[in-house]
Structures are given as structure tokens and as C-alpha cells.
C-alpha positions as semicolon CSV with decimal commas, in nm:
position;residue;x (nm);y (nm);z (nm)
1;M;1,055;-1,215;3,206
2;K;0,943;-1,393;2,902
3;G;0,622;-1,616;2,962
4;L;0,813;-1,940;2,837
5;E;1,074;-1,857;3,120
6;L;0,782;-1,793;3,362
7;C;0,594;-2,107;3,268
8;E;0,903;-2,324;3,296
9;R;0,966;-2,194;3,642
10;Y;0,598;-2,246;3,778
11;F;0,624;-2,607;3,581
12;K;0,938;-2,713;3,809
13;E;0,858;-2,538;4,135
14;V;0,509;-2,600;4,140
15;G;0,388;-2,857;3,888
16;A;0,666;-3,108;3,920
17;P;0,633;-3,136;4,310
18;M;0,241;-3,194;4,283
19;I;0,273;-3,444;3,992
20;A;0,542;-3,635;4,219
21;E;0,321;-3,612;4,518
22;K;-0,021;-3,683;4,392
23;F;0,097;-3,891;4,081
24;G;0,405;-4,060;4,185
25;D;0,370;-4,365;3,969
26;Y;0,325;-4,169;3,673
27;K;0,585;-3,939;3,746
28;N;0,836;-4,039;3,490
29;R;0,550;-4,080;3,235
30;I;0,421;-3,775;3,208
31;A;0,601;-3,491;2,978
32;A;0,552;-3,100;3,031
33;G;0,606;-2,804;2,850
34;L;0,450;-2,477;2,681
35;V;0,364;-2,531;2,286
36;G;0,086;-2,426;2,093
37;D;-0,082;-2,121;2,038
38;G;0,032;-1,781;2,205
39;S;0,300;-1,512;2,179
40;E;0,490;-1,662;2,442
41;C;0,563;-1,986;2,263
42;F;0,747;-1,824;2,014
43;G;0,909;-1,567;2,216
44;F;0,743;-1,275;2,109
45;D;0,563;-1,199;2,402
46;D;0,596;-0,867;2,549
47;E;0,390;-0,635;2,832
48;L;0,130;-0,607;2,576
49;S;0,099;-0,951;2,544
50;R;0,015;-1,012;2,933
51;D;-0,379;-0,864;2,922
52;H;-0,466;-1,250;2,794
53;D;-0,377;-1,594;2,765
54;W;-0,061;-1,552;2,936
55;G;0,042;-1,629;3,269
56;P;0,199;-1,919;3,493
57;S;0,070;-2,251;3,331
58;F;0,206;-2,545;3,165
59;C;0,089;-2,837;2,942
60;L;0,119;-3,204;3,045
61;W;0,127;-3,460;2,779
62;L;0,021;-3,845;2,845
63;V;0,030;-4,169;2,643
64;K;-0,323;-4,276;2,542
65;Q;-0,374;-4,543;2,829
66;D;-0,200;-4,287;3,097
67;F;-0,450;-4,035;3,012
68;E;-0,751;-4,253;3,033
69;A;-0,649;-4,384;3,307
70;I;-0,529;-3,997;3,531
71;G;-0,611;-3,749;3,299
72;A;-0,941;-3,635;3,445
73;D;-0,751;-3,633;3,836
74;L;-0,442;-3,490;3,700
75;Q;-0,651;-3,187;3,543
76;V;-0,842;-3,158;3,854
77;E;-0,484;-3,101;4,029
78;V;-0,362;-2,872;3,789
79;D;-0,652;-2,683;3,863
80;R;-0,611;-2,659;4,237
81;L;-0,224;-2,498;4,186
82;P;-0,166;-2,159;4,289
83;K;-0,280;-1,900;4,006
84;E;-0,038;-1,642;4,095
85;F;0,369;-1,707;4,062
86;G;0,704;-1,524;4,111
87;G;0,529;-1,198;4,167
88;Y;0,322;-1,263;3,816
89;S;-0,101;-1,253;3,806
90;A;-0,280;-1,543;3,735
91;R;-0,364;-1,620;3,385
92;N;-0,624;-1,456;3,229
93;E;-0,796;-1,694;2,982
94;S;-0,983;-1,521;2,732
95;A;-1,325;-1,659;2,542
96;W;-1,108;-1,811;2,257
97;G;-0,811;-1,887;2,428
98;S;-0,933;-2,185;2,629
99;G;-0,777;-2,520;2,608
100;R;-0,425;-2,424;2,565
101;V;-0,256;-2,551;2,889
102;G;-0,335;-2,843;3,146
103;G;-0,347;-3,180;3,045
104;F;-0,369;-3,355;2,724
105;E;-0,306;-3,714;2,551
106;I;-0,034;-3,661;2,287
107;G;-0,232;-3,771;2,005
108;Q;-0,537;-3,511;2,035
109;F;-0,277;-3,243;2,162
110;Y;-0,149;-3,285;1,784
111;R;-0,492;-3,327;1,624
112;K;-0,587;-2,988;1,699
113;F;-0,301;-2,824;1,478
114;I;-0,232;-3,076;1,217
115;G;-0,582;-3,271;1,220
116;L;-0,396;-3,621;1,278
117;D;-0,358;-3,803;1,595
118;H;-0,015;-3,958;1,440
119;P;0,283;-3,778;1,238
120;P;0,164;-3,735;0,875
121;E;0,234;-4,068;0,681
122;S;0,184;-3,973;0,270
123;L;0,296;-3,667;0,112
124;L;-0,125;-3,584;0,066
125;E;-0,149;-3,577;0,443
126;W;0,178;-3,341;0,460
127;R;0,021;-3,131;0,168
128;R;-0,308;-3,083;0,401
129;I;-0,134;-2,915;0,702
130;P;-0,127;-2,507;0,683
131;E;0,238;-2,351;0,753
132;I;0,114;-2,182;1,040
133;N;0,002;-2,495;1,203
134;L;0,304;-2,651;1,203
135;A;0,448;-2,388;1,292
136;A;0,225;-2,377;1,626
137;A;0,266;-2,713;1,689
138;T;0,663;-2,716;1,671
139;N;0,711;-2,415;1,881
140;G;0,782;-2,335;2,226
141;K;0,991;-2,574;2,475
142;V;0,969;-2,949;2,626
143;F;1,077;-2,911;2,970
144;T;1,102;-3,267;3,037
145;D;0,981;-3,559;2,854
146;P;1,073;-3,912;3,039
147;L;0,925;-4,140;2,774
148;G;1,031;-3,912;2,473
149;E;0,681;-4,031;2,315
150;F;0,566;-3,636;2,268
151;T;0,889;-3,541;2,148
152;A;0,947;-3,828;1,906
153;F;0,614;-3,694;1,735
154;R;0,725;-3,313;1,742
155;N;1,069;-3,397;1,610
156;S;0,903;-3,586;1,317
157;L;0,712;-3,268;1,251
158;K;1,039;-3,039;1,313
159;E;1,231;-3,219;1,038
160;F;1,003;-3,023;0,785
161;Y;0,792;-3,094;0,469
162;P;0,940;-3,379;0,263
163;E;1,131;-3,232;-0,029
164;D;0,840;-3,284;-0,282
165;I;0,586;-3,069;-0,073
166;R;0,863;-2,775;-0,010
167;L;0,924;-2,766;-0,372
168;K;0,557;-2,776;-0,484
169;K;0,500;-2,509;-0,230
170;I;0,810;-2,328;-0,390
171;A;0,663;-2,352;-0,694
172;S;0,326;-2,237;-0,621
173;R;0,473;-1,924;-0,449
174;C;0,689;-1,788;-0,746
175;M;0,375;-1,797;-0,953
176;T;0,153;-1,561;-0,702
177;I;0,421;-1,385;-0,574
178;A;0,496;-1,227;-0,946
179;Q;0,151;-1,227;-1,032
180;A;0,086;-0,971;-0,748
181;G;0,374;-0,798;-0,729
182;Q;0,558;-0,799;-1,069
183;Y;0,276;-0,782;-1,251
184;N;-0,071;-0,686;-1,095
185;Y;0,045;-0,417;-0,858
186;P;0,157;-0,159;-1,096
187;R;-0,097;-0,235;-1,362
188;C;-0,364;-0,166;-1,054
189;V;-0,172;0,145;-0,965
190;K;-0,195;0,286;-1,340
191;R;-0,580;0,194;-1,335
192;E;-0,592;0,415;-0,988
193;E;-0,760;0,074;-0,883
194;Y;-0,599;0,141;-0,509
195;V;-0,782;-0,127;-0,280
196;A;-0,670;-0,344;-0,574
197;A;-0,317;-0,259;-0,555
198;Q;-0,332;-0,278;-0,172
199;W;-0,436;-0,624;-0,212
200;A;-0,160;-0,691;-0,425
201;E;0,090;-0,581;-0,201
202;T;-0,052;-0,774;0,067
203;K;-0,068;-1,066;-0,117
204;F;0,280;-1,029;-0,260
205;I;0,387;-0,969;0,095
206;T;0,249;-1,252;0,234
207;D;0,356;-1,524;0,006
208;T;0,730;-1,350;-0,045
209;I;0,787;-1,437;0,324
210;S;0,631;-1,793;0,318
211;L;0,872;-1,858;0,018
212;I;1,173;-1,722;0,222
213;F;1,064;-1,985;0,521
214;L;1,015;-2,242;0,274
215;L;1,396;-2,179;0,183
216;N;1,504;-2,197;0,499
217;K;1,270;-2,503;0,560
218;Q;1,138;-2,377;0,876
219;Y;0,768;-2,286;0,905
220;R;0,613;-1,979;0,866
221;P;0,403;-1,868;1,212
222;F;0,105;-1,686;1,240
223;Y;0,085;-1,351;1,037
224;K;0,117;-1,144;1,340
225;W;0,482;-1,278;1,379
226;M;0,574;-1,373;1,034
227;H;0,776;-1,050;0,948
228;R;0,938;-1,037;1,281
229;A;1,034;-1,415;1,278
230;M;1,165;-1,400;0,922
231;K;1,462;-1,149;1,057
232;S;1,652;-1,431;1,212
233;L;1,624;-1,658;0,904
234;P;1,992;-1,741;0,757
235;I;1,868;-1,716;0,380
236;L;1,754;-1,393;0,254
237;G;1,607;-1,353;0,618
238;D;1,741;-1,014;0,701
239;Q;1,715;-0,828;0,336
240;I;1,374;-0,938;0,294
241;H;1,272;-0,827;0,606
242;Q;1,404;-0,495;0,553
243;F;1,325;-0,453;0,207
244;I;0,937;-0,491;0,334
245;T;0,914;-0,286;0,620
246;D;1,057;-0,013;0,319
247;L;0,754;-0,126;0,101
248;V;0,504;-0,114;0,400
249;T;0,621;0,236;0,493
250;T;0,656;0,415;0,200
251;H;0,363;0,599;0,034
252;D;0,509;0,628;-0,329
253;Y;0,365;0,380;-0,539
254;N;0,683;0,359;-0,734
255;R;0,903;0,314;-0,496
256;K;0,685;0,015;-0,373
257;A;0,699;-0,113;-0,728
258;S;1,078;-0,084;-0,706
259;L;1,110;-0,281;-0,417
260;M;0,862;-0,548;-0,526
261;E;1,080;-0,599;-0,825
262;E;1,442;-0,570;-0,614
263;T;1,308;-0,827;-0,399
264;S;1,177;-1,075;-0,674
265;Q;1,484;-1,051;-0,832
266;M;1,659;-1,146;-0,506
267;I;1,465;-1,470;-0,449
268;M;1,541;-1,515;-0,818
269;A;1,903;-1,504;-0,771
270;Q;1,867;-1,729;-0,461
271;L;1,662;-2,016;-0,684
272;R;1,960;-2,004;-0,911
273;K;2,201;-2,038;-0,644
274;E;2,047;-2,329;-0,492
275;G;1,988;-2,470;-0,825
276;L;1,591;-2,487;-0,800
277;S;1,593;-2,312;-1,110
278;D;1,850;-2,223;-1,428
279;S;1,617;-1,992;-1,592
280;E;1,780;-1,623;-1,692
281;S;1,432;-1,469;-1,698
282;D;1,383;-1,160;-1,454
283;F;0,984;-1,248;-1,435
284;L;0,952;-1,503;-1,076
285;L;0,647;-1,691;-1,296
286;D;0,898;-1,819;-1,538
287;H;1,074;-2,025;-1,276
288;G;0,784;-2,201;-1,083
289;P;0,740;-2,425;-1,333
290;I;1,101;-2,539;-1,320
291;V;1,094;-2,546;-0,963
292;Q;0,793;-2,795;-1,051
293;S;1,026;-2,989;-1,261
294;K;1,251;-3,097;-0,984
295;I;0,955;-3,269;-0,783
296;E;1,034;-3,655;-0,774
297;G;0,684;-3,783;-0,736
298;S;0,462;-3,770;-1,032
299;Q;0,141;-3,755;-0,758
300;I;0,227;-3,426;-0,663
301;R;0,444;-3,292;-0,967
302;S;0,116;-3,311;-1,142
303;I;-0,050;-3,095;-0,939
304;D;-0,141;-2,760;-1,138
305;V;0,175;-2,526;-1,049
306;W;-0,045;-2,250;-0,959
307;A;-0,188;-2,471;-0,656
308;E;-0,056;-2,515;-0,341
């Protein structure tokens, strides 16, 4: 059983009855689900995942006044719940995995991921939030949310970056993908600077995957899951997933350079298809400033094209 399914069953069969019994006046005010860090929140957990920070558990989210009134008592009752459920062992919490489940005030829960206790209100606030943090803040599943407060915050983030921020990130990715893959990788190999070549390859992969997520208006998750998650994206996801798999599994430097070039050409074709660039250049770097020029707001448009 996947962790998300296990946790939903655990809440419905164990958590919800406890809330109804102990906190009846608040049962229609408490949201519950599983969102945040952990492979199970992305649906990527497997048997290897079960050795730490995996098992029957859930998050409870309360508005500020309710959390101040019952938050501490609610956590006490959550801690008293049976730790084993459905034939699965208790959650084995690691030293760095604490604080992922239990009771939370809504604003403070989101602050942990985005640095704000409210949805971003300006382009600069949006620009400061890393993709992987937004991915973690919007993954998983909400099991119940009678008030709708947690879901309203969540949905405002799931709408994705404002278009000016998305274009700014795409423009920057065009620059760094081209620099690392089309330009520096083959030069490093010719100089027999193989450590530098490996770094360029890794940078190319990371920023390419990020760009594919940006084109699909989806947040890129933590590096361990980004390649796997990309495969299901409708715009270039499956194709680039395979190209990158081929890239990391071949030891032929010329083949690697060729795959980076083919990937870059696919990206440029997609930029033209979407009207984000009209350049006929076969160097992805030349497309970055064109994408940047389409940013409407002068404040974001004036930021150096290389800077995210």
C-alpha cells in the first residue's frame, strides 16, 4: 500500500473518530491530510522508503484562533493514538524528519515551505520561493477541509507562478542550459577537464528538467524525484526523460554532447511553438533575451537575464 493511501485510511478510521469524540465542537473546523516533505507525499514511496519517516500518520491544520485554543491538547491526543495500523509498523521518525505530521496552524505550516504565512502578494515574493519548496507545499492530498481555509491557501499556490516570474525563470534556464551543455561541456572534454565536464552535465540536466516543469506550469520537486516526475508531464516530459536517461547511462563523451544538443533543439522548437521565441538560432542562449523581453512588468524584465 502506498503511504498516502495508508495515511488517509488511518485518519478516517482512527484520527477522525478521536476528533469527533475529544473535540466535537471543532470537528467541522479542522482540515486533515498529508502534504509536505517525504516521498509518500509525491506518491513515489516504495519498500525502501519505509525505513524512515514513513507510516500511519497525518497532518491536522487549524486556523490561528482554533490552534491557540486547542492546538496543544489536540497534539496530546494525536500522540496517544495507536502507532501501528493496518498491519504496518509505527512511523520511524528520523532525526531530520520531525515536525512533518501532527497539528499545525495553517499559516505556520506554509511558512516552513514558502517563508510566508500568507499567499505571496507580490512578484518579488513569488520570485524568492524555490520551486522545490512550492512542490512540497502543494503535493500530497487533503482528506477533509470543512472550513476550506487550508485549501484556499493551497489552491493559490497551485495556480503556479505569475506569468512574469515563469518567463523570467524560463529565460534564465535558456542561458544556463546553453552555457553548460551546448558550450562548456564539449570544451571541458576537449581540455580533458572531466570533473568540470561532469559538473556541466549535471547543471545541464538540472536546469533542463526545471525548464520542462516551467513549460508545463508545474513545480519541480526535490532532485531525487525530479527526473521521475518529469516523465508524466505532457509537454516534452516523456521525450526529455528518455534523453536524460540516455545521457547519464552512456560513457561516450561525443554521444553525451550529441544528446545535449538534441535536447536543446527540442526545447528551442517548443519555445517557437509556444510563441516564446521567434529566433531561428540553434544556440539556446540566443533565445533567453527574447523570452525575457516578453515579461510585462519592467521591474522583473530589468533583472539580468542570467539571474533567476
